[in-house]
KEZA-206402 format. One line per field, with one value per atom (N, C-alpha, C, O): residue in one letter; x, y, z; residue number from 1; atom name. Coordinates in Angstrom, 2 decimals, padded with zeros to 5 digits, m for minus. Layout:
% KEZA-206402
guro (A  ...)
x (X  ...)
y (Y  ...)
z (Z  ...)
kollum (NUM  ...)
torpa (CA  ...)
***
This chain:
% KEZA-206402
guro (E  E  E  E  E  E  E  E  A  A  A  A  G  G  G  G  L  L  L  L  T  T  T  T  A  A  A  A  S  S  S  S  E  E  E  E  R  R  R  R  S  S  S  S  I  I  I  I  V  V  V  V  Y  Y  Y  Y  R  R  R  R  A  A  A  A  A  A  A  A  F  F  F  F  Q  Q  Q  Q  L  L  L  L  L  L  L  L  W  W  W  W  S  S  S  S  R  R  R  R  R  R  R  R  L  L  L  L  R  R  R  R  A  A  A  A  L  L  L  L  V  V  V  V  S  S  S  S  G  G  G  G  E  E  E  E  E  E  E  E  R  R  R  R  I  I  I  I  V  V  V  V  V  V  V  V  G  G  G  G  K  K  K  K  I  I  I  I  A  A  A  A  G  G  G  G  R  R  R  R  C  C  C  C  R  R  R  R  T  T  T  T  F  F  F  F  A  A  A  A  D  D  D  D  Y  Y  Y  Y  V  V  V  V  D  D  D  D  T  T  T  T  V  V  V  V  Q  Q  Q  Q  A  A  A  A  R  R  R  R  L  L  L  L  G  G  G  G  L  L  L  L  Q  Q  Q  Q  P  P  P  P  G  G  G  G  Q  Q  Q  Q  G  G  G  G  A  A  A  A  T  T  T  T  R  R  R  R  E  E  E  E  E  E  E  E  A  A  A  A  R  R  R  R  G  G  G  G  A  A  A  A  L  L  L  L  R  R  R  R  E  E  E  E  C  C  C  C  V  V  V  V  G  G  G  G  Q  Q  Q  Q  L  L  L  L  G  G  G  G  R  R  R  R  L  L  L  L  R  R  R  R  R  R  R  R  F  F  F  F  E  E  E  E  A  A  A  A  L  L  L  L  R  R  R  R  A  A  A  A  L  L  L  L  V  V  V  V  G  G  G  G  P  P  P  P  C  C  C  C  V  V  V  V  E  E  E  E  A  A  A  A  L  L  L  L  V  V  V  V  L  L  L  L  L  L  L  L  D  D  D  D)
x (040.23  039.47  038.66  038.75  037.65  036.37  037.29  037.47  037.67  038.00  038.24  037.70  039.01  039.41  038.56  038.90  037.35  036.47  035.67  035.22  035.26  034.23  033.31  033.42  031.70  030.57  030.51  030.10  030.83  030.20  030.94  030.47  032.24  033.44  032.68  032.84  032.00  031.57  030.34  030.07  029.58  028.57  028.76  028.08  030.04  030.34  030.91  030.31  031.98  032.49  031.72  032.02  030.30  029.53  028.74  028.49  028.49  027.67  028.23  027.59  029.55  030.46  030.95  031.30  030.97  031.38  030.18  030.32  029.01  027.76  027.66  027.41  027.85  027.43  028.40  027.87  029.65  030.50  029.82  029.81  029.30  028.60  027.40  027.10  026.83  025.41  025.96  025.58  026.86  027.32  027.67  027.47  028.40  029.31  028.28  028.38  027.54  027.06  025.64  024.97  024.94  023.57  022.69  021.52  023.01  021.74  021.27  020.29  021.87  021.42  020.34  019.39  020.68  019.81  018.27  017.33  018.55  017.08  016.50  016.92  015.54  014.80  014.14  013.63  014.16  013.44  014.12  013.55  015.19  015.97  017.22  018.31  017.03  018.21  019.12  020.34  018.12  018.59  018.09  016.96  018.88  018.54  018.50  019.31  017.53  017.47  017.59  016.59  018.75  018.51  018.47  019.06  018.12  018.25  019.12  020.29  018.97  020.07  020.36  020.13  020.94  020.95  022.56  022.68  023.55  024.66  024.97  025.78  024.37  024.61  023.93  024.57  023.18  022.59  023.16  022.69  024.04  024.86  026.00  026.51  026.67  027.50  029.00  030.17  028.49  029.87  029.17  027.95  029.98  029.77  028.87  027.96  029.24  028.52  027.28  026.46  026.77  025.33  024.70  023.59  025.52  024.93  024.62  023.45  025.50  024.86  023.85  022.98  023.70  022.84  021.51  020.64  021.22  020.13  019.99  018.88  020.71  020.18  019.75  019.07  020.32  019.90  018.43  017.61  018.51  016.83  015.79  014.61  016.27  015.23  015.06  014.13  015.81  016.06  015.31  015.17  014.79  013.95  014.97  014.53  016.32  017.22  017.34  017.57  017.18  017.23  018.77  019.65  018.95  020.37  020.92  020.30  022.04  023.01  022.81  023.55  021.89  021.40  022.23  022.53  022.59  023.67  024.95  025.62  025.31  027.20  027.72  027.24  028.64  029.12  030.05  030.22  030.41  031.09  032.21  032.40  033.01  034.23  034.07  034.75  032.97  033.04  032.66  033.34  031.68  031.83  032.91  032.96  033.88  035.19  035.85  036.43  035.86  036.97  036.37  037.10  035.29  034.41  035.03  035.51  034.72  035.03  036.59  036.97  037.37  038.63  039.18  039.94  038.37  038.66  038.63  039.55  037.05  037.09  037.72  037.88  037.94  038.66  040.14  040.82  040.54  041.93  041.95  042.98  040.51  040.37  039.60  038.86  040.08  039.54  039.73  038.77  041.11  041.41  040.80  040.54  040.56  039.38  038.33  037.67  037.63  036.20  035.86  034.83  037.24  036.89  037.10  036.17  038.27  038.05  036.84  036.51  036.09  035.24  033.78  032.91  033.81  032.68  032.58  031.60  034.15  034.32  033.99  033.35  034.42  034.20  032.83  032.37  032.00  030.40  029.82  028.67  030.51  029.87  029.78  028.92  031.19  031.54  030.91  030.48  030.71  030.37  028.43  027.72  028.06  026.58  025.62  024.46  026.26  025.17  025.06  024.13  026.37  026.51  025.62  024.87  025.86  024.81  023.42  022.96  022.80  021.78  021.25  020.46  022.07  021.75  021.50  020.56  022.42  022.03  020.83  020.28  020.56  019.54  018.03  016.93  018.62  017.13  016.78  015.69  018.00  017.95  017.75  017.82  017.52  016.91  015.52  014.89)
y (m029.17  m028.27  m027.38  m026.16  m028.40  m027.59  m027.26  m026.06  m027.86  m027.70  m026.50  m026.29  m025.46  m024.21  m023.07  m021.92  m023.42  m022.28  m021.83  m022.82  m020.85  m020.40  m020.52  m020.68  m020.38  m020.39  m019.77  m020.41  m018.66  m017.77  m017.76  m017.40  m018.19  m018.33  m019.85  m020.12  m020.44  m021.65  m021.72  m022.55  m020.70  m020.22  m019.48  m019.54  m018.60  m018.14  m018.81  m018.82  m019.50  m020.53  m021.37  m021.54  m022.08  m023.23  m022.35  m022.77  m021.28  m020.54  m020.43  m020.56  m020.17  m019.50  m020.86  m020.92  m021.97  m023.34  m023.74  m024.48  m023.58  m024.47  m023.13  m023.44  m021.86  m021.12  m021.83  m022.31  m021.95  m022.62  m023.84  m023.84  m024.80  m025.91  m025.60  m026.11  m024.61  m024.09  m023.70  m024.25  m022.69  m022.32  m022.84  m022.46  m024.05  m025.02  m026.42  m027.04  m026.76  m028.29  m028.11  m028.53  m027.39  m027.76  m026.74  m027.11  m025.51  m024.90  m025.17  m024.54  m026.33  m026.82  m027.84  m028.19  m028.29  m029.20  m028.96  m029.71  m027.54  m027.20  m026.08  m024.93  m026.62  m025.65  m024.50  m024.74  m023.48  m022.32  m021.46  m020.39  m021.69  m021.34  m020.55  m021.08  m019.34  m018.31  m018.19  m018.38  m017.71  m017.38  m018.37  m018.80  m018.96  m019.60  m019.04  m018.24  m019.53  m018.96  m020.41  m021.11  m020.85  m022.06  m021.43  m022.25  m020.56  m020.13  m020.21  m020.02  m020.38  m020.65  m021.91  m022.28  m022.74  m024.17  m024.85  m026.07  m024.07  m024.25  m024.49  m025.34  m023.78  m023.60  m025.45  m026.03  m025.93  m027.09  m028.48  m029.60  m028.29  m029.33  m029.07  m027.98  m030.94  m030.76  m030.98  m031.01  m031.12  m031.21  m030.43  m030.32  m030.01  m029.38  m030.56  m030.17  m031.86  m032.79  m032.78  m033.09  m032.53  m032.41  m031.44  m031.47  m029.87  m028.89  m029.28  m029.19  m029.73  m029.95  m030.81  m030.48  m031.88  m033.05  m032.39  m032.59  m031.37  m030.59  m029.63  m029.76  m028.84  m027.86  m028.28  m027.57  m029.72  m030.30  m031.15  m031.27  m031.66  m031.78  m030.92  m031.26  m029.51  m028.45  m027.97  m027.21  m028.33  m027.99  m029.10  m029.10  m030.10  m031.06  m032.31  m033.17  m032.07  m033.08  m034.36  m034.46  m035.25  m036.83  m036.98  m036.19  m038.18  m038.32  m039.05  m039.84  m038.71  m039.12  m038.06  m038.02  m037.49  m036.28  m035.00  m034.27  m034.78  m033.54  m033.72  m034.69  m032.61  m032.94  m033.94  m034.34  m034.28  m035.60  m034.94  m033.81  m036.14  m035.73  m035.04  m033.89  m035.59  m035.39  m033.46  m032.66  m033.16  m031.94  m031.11  m030.13  m031.49  m030.78  m030.38  m029.21  m031.26  m031.23  m030.37  m029.43  m030.57  m029.24  m027.86  m026.87  m027.82  m026.52  m025.83  m024.72  m027.22  m026.42  m026.13  m025.28  m027.07  m026.87  m025.33  m024.54  m025.31  m023.89  m022.72  m021.97  m022.75  m021.63  m021.35  m020.33  m022.58  m022.44  m021.98  m021.52  m022.26  m021.45  m020.11  m019.45  m019.51  m018.23  m017.45  m016.46  m018.26  m017.67  m016.23  m015.47  m015.79  m014.63  m013.51  m012.45  m013.85  m012.88  m013.01  m012.00  m014.01  m014.20  m013.30  m012.64  m013.39  m012.64  m011.29  m010.52  m010.78  m009.14  m008.73  m007.56  m009.53  m009.15  m008.87  m008.03  m009.79  m009.88  m008.68  m008.00  m008.55  m007.20  m005.74  m004.78  m005.81  m004.65  m004.44  m003.30  m005.63  m005.30  m005.09  m004.65  m005.38  m004.96  m003.52  m002.91  m003.13  m001.57  m000.74  000.32  m001.02  m000.29  m000.14  000.85  m001.67  m001.81  m000.98  m000.84  m000.27  000.33  001.95  002.76  002.01  003.57  003.77  004.72  002.57  002.17  002.64  003.74  001.85  001.69  002.91  003.45  003.48  005.18  006.11  006.90  006.01  006.68  006.63  007.50  005.34  004.96  005.55  005.97  005.31  005.84  007.51  008.05  008.11  009.61  009.94  011.12  009.13  009.45  009.29  009.47)
z (m171.94  m172.79  m171.98  m171.85  m171.32  m170.75  m169.28  m169.09  m168.59  m167.24  m166.76  m165.67  m167.29  m166.77  m166.97  m166.68  m167.50  m167.73  m166.73  m166.15  m166.25  m165.17  m166.06  m167.28  m164.93  m165.51  m166.66  m167.62  m166.82  m167.78  m168.91  m169.99  m168.74  m169.68  m170.76  m171.95  m169.81  m170.52  m171.30  m172.16  m170.88  m171.64  m172.92  m173.95  m172.60  m173.81  m174.63  m175.70  m174.61  m175.17  m176.10  m177.28  m175.22  m175.82  m177.08  m178.21  m176.62  m177.75  m178.97  m180.01  m178.88  m180.13  m180.71  m181.89  m179.89  m180.89  m181.32  m182.29  m181.01  m181.50  m182.72  m183.89  m182.38  m183.77  m184.79  m185.79  m184.65  m185.54  m186.55  m187.78  m185.69  m185.89  m186.89  m187.97  m186.17  m186.87  m188.69  m189.72  m188.53  m189.76  m190.77  m191.93  m190.29  m191.05  m191.30  m192.36  m190.48  m190.75  m190.69  m191.63  m189.44  m188.99  m189.70  m189.84  m190.18  m190.98  m191.95  m192.33  m192.81  m194.05  m193.68  m194.38  m192.38  m192.13  m191.32  m191.05  m191.12  m190.45  m191.54  m191.63  m192.27  m193.32  m192.48  m191.39  m192.92  m192.46  m191.42  m191.20  m190.76  m189.78  m189.96  m190.18  m189.86  m190.09  m189.18  m189.25  m187.88  m186.66  m185.78  m186.03  m184.49  m183.63  m182.22  m181.73  m181.68  m180.01  m179.20  m179.19  m178.55  m177.87  m176.34  m175.64  m175.70  m174.41  m173.35  m173.69  m172.34  m171.30  m170.89  m169.74  m171.88  m171.23  m170.92  m170.77  m170.86  m170.92  m169.54  m169.17  m168.85  m167.25  m166.86  m165.99  m167.26  m166.87  m167.80  m167.59  m168.65  m169.34  m168.78  m168.51  m168.50  m167.83  m168.82  m168.41  m170.20  m171.04  m172.59  m172.72  m173.51  m174.33  m175.33  m176.06  m175.25  m176.10  m175.57  m176.43  m174.45  m173.95  m173.80  m173.27  m174.43  m175.03  m176.30  m176.68  m177.04  m178.60  m178.73  m179.54  m178.13  m178.04  m177.90  m178.75  m176.57  m175.97  m177.22  m177.75  m177.75  m178.80  m180.24  m180.98  m180.58  m181.40  m181.51  m182.42  m180.22  m179.98  m179.84  m179.96  m179.50  m179.77  m181.23  m181.50  m182.04  m183.42  m184.11  m185.33  m183.28  m184.20  m185.12  m185.88  m184.77  m185.26  m184.56  m183.35  m185.30  m184.79  m184.29  m184.61  m183.38  m183.19  m184.37  m185.08  m184.47  m185.66  m187.15  m188.13  m186.95  m188.20  m188.07  m189.01  m186.64  m186.74  m186.65  m187.01  m186.07  m185.88  m185.04  m183.98  m185.56  m184.98  m183.40  m182.94  m183.01  m181.61  m182.08  m181.69  m182.87  m183.68  m183.77  m183.13  m184.76  m185.38  m183.92  m183.63  m183.12  m181.94  m181.19  m180.80  m180.89  m180.26  m180.98  m180.45  m182.38  m183.20  m182.88  m182.78  m182.74  m183.02  m181.35  m181.09  m180.34  m179.34  m178.88  m178.08  m179.60  m179.65  m180.08  m179.53  m181.41  m182.01  m181.06  m180.73  m180.62  m179.83  m178.16  m177.50  m177.92  m176.65  m176.69  m175.77  m178.23  m178.41  m178.49  m178.34  m178.80  m179.24  m177.90  m177.88  m176.90  m175.47  m175.27  m175.15  m175.24  m175.27  m175.91  m175.35  m177.32  m178.13  m177.74  m177.96  m177.09  m176.68  m175.45  m175.36  m174.16  m173.22  m173.62  m173.39  m174.24  m174.90  m175.49  m175.35  m176.16  m177.01  m176.11  m176.36  m175.08  m173.96  m173.14  m172.83  m172.79  m172.10  m173.06  m172.63  m174.03  m175.08  m175.16  m175.07  m175.34  m175.25  m174.25  m174.25  m173.14  m171.70  m171.22  m170.59  m171.81  m171.69  m172.58  m172.11  m174.06  m175.04  m174.94  m175.10  m174.61  m174.91  m174.24  m174.63  m172.95  m172.05  m172.85  m172.82  m173.53  m174.11  m175.34  m175.56  m176.19  m177.60  m176.95  m177.26  m176.11  m175.57  m175.54  m176.31  m174.03  m174.15  m175.30  m175.28  m176.41  m177.62  m178.48  m179.16  m178.28  m178.92  m178.02  m178.38  m176.83  m175.86  m175.96  m175.74  m176.34  m176.69  m177.99  m178.33  m178.72  m180.31  m180.33  m181.37)
kollum (1  1  1  1  2  2  2  2  3  3  3  3  4  4  4  4  5  5  5  5  6  6  6  6  7  7  7  7  8  8  8  8  9  9  9  9  10  10  10  10  11  11  11  11  12  12  12  12  13  13  13  13  14  14  14  14  15  15  15  15  16  16  16  16  17  17  17  17  18  18  18  18  19  19  19  19  20  20  20  20  21  21  21  21  22  22  22  22  23  23  23  23  24  24  24  24  25  25  25  25  26  26  26  26  27  27  27  27  28  28  28  28  29  29  29  29  30  30  30  30  31  31  31  31  32  32  32  32  33  33  33  33  34  34  34  34  35  35  35  35  36  36  36  36  37  37  37  37  38  38  38  38  39  39  39  39  40  40  40  40  41  41  41  41  42  42  42  42  43  43  43  43  44  44  44  44  45  45  45  45  46  46  46  46  47  47  47  47  48  48  48  48  49  49  49  49  50  50  50  50  51  51  51  51  52  52  52  52  53  53  53  53  54  54  54  54  55  55  55  55  56  56  56  56  57  57  57  57  58  58  58  58  59  59  59  59  60  60  60  60  61  61  61  61  62  62  62  62  63  63  63  63  64  64  64  64  65  65  65  65  66  66  66  66  67  67  67  67  68  68  68  68  69  69  69  69  70  70  70  70  71  71  71  71  72  72  72  72  73  73  73  73  74  74  74  74  75  75  75  75  76  76  76  76  77  77  77  77  78  78  78  78  79  79  79  79  80  80  80  80  81  81  81  81  82  82  82  82  83  83  83  83  84  84  84  84  85  85  85  85  86  86  86  86  87  87  87  87  88  88  88  88  89  89  89  89  90  90  90  90  91  91  91  91  92  92  92  92  93  93  93  93  94  94  94  94  95  95  95  95  96  96  96  96  97  97  97  97  98  98  98  98  99  99  99  99  100  100  100  100  101  101  101  101  102  102  102  102  103  103  103  103  104  104  104  104  105  105  105  105  106  106  106  106  107  107  107  107)
torpa (N  CA  C  O  N  CA  C  O  N  CA  C  O  N  CA  C  O  N  CA  C  O  N  CA  C  O  N  CA  C  O  N  CA  C  O  N  CA  C  O  N  CA  C  O  N  CA  C  O  N  CA  C  O  N  CA  C  O  N  CA  C  O  N  CA  C  O  N  CA  C  O  N  CA  C  O  N  CA  C  O  N  CA  C  O  N  CA  C  O  N  CA  C  O  N  CA  C  O  N  CA  C  O  N  CA  C  O  N  CA  C  O  N  CA  C  O  N  CA  C  O  N  CA  C  O  N  CA  C  O  N  CA  C  O  N  CA  C  O  N  CA  C  O  N  CA  C  O  N  CA  C  O  N  CA  C  O  N  CA  C  O  N  CA  C  O  N  CA  C  O  N  CA  C  O  N  CA  C  O  N  CA  C  O  N  CA  C  O  N  CA  C  O  N  CA  C  O  N  CA  C  O  N  CA  C  O  N  CA  C  O  N  CA  C  O  N  CA  C  O  N  CA  C  O  N  CA  C  O  N  CA  C  O  N  CA  C  O  N  CA  C  O  N  CA  C  O  N  CA  C  O  N  CA  C  O  N  CA  C  O  N  CA  C  O  N  CA  C  O  N  CA  C  O  N  CA  C  O  N  CA  C  O  N  CA  C  O  N  CA  C  O  N  CA  C  O  N  CA  C  O  N  CA  C  O  N  CA  C  O  N  CA  C  O  N  CA  C  O  N  CA  C  O  N  CA  C  O  N  CA  C  O  N  CA  C  O  N  CA  C  O  N  CA  C  O  N  CA  C  O  N  CA  C  O  N  CA  C  O  N  CA  C  O  N  CA  C  O  N  CA  C  O  N  CA  C  O  N  CA  C  O  N  CA  C  O  N  CA  C  O  N  CA  C  O  N  CA  C  O  N  CA  C  O  N  CA  C  O  N  CA  C  O  N  CA  C  O  N  CA  C  O  N  CA  C  O  N  CA  C  O  N  CA  C  O  N  CA  C  O  N  CA  C  O  N  CA  C  O  N  CA  C  O  N  CA  C  O  N  CA  C  O  N  CA  C  O  N  CA  C  O  N  CA  C  O  N  CA  C  O)
***
């Protein structure tokens, strides 16, 4: 699943897959957190399981308290299956982002 991803794609896919875990399972376990900031950790993690463990630790979840390995694999599989859409979204964001930023600065 993860083998054919470039470093930037891995970062995008890991973040998208973790967002699925967050919305489906983890948000209820972390009180008071509506939005999470995980930082740039995908490059330091060898696998998505490492990524999930690192982020859950940052959120203060004990081992076994958060998402299971099977839930993590399922979320990753789902996002890898949507990789084409993720690539198009990132390309669109890169193209439109500077235009929107310029409009905001003109205002």
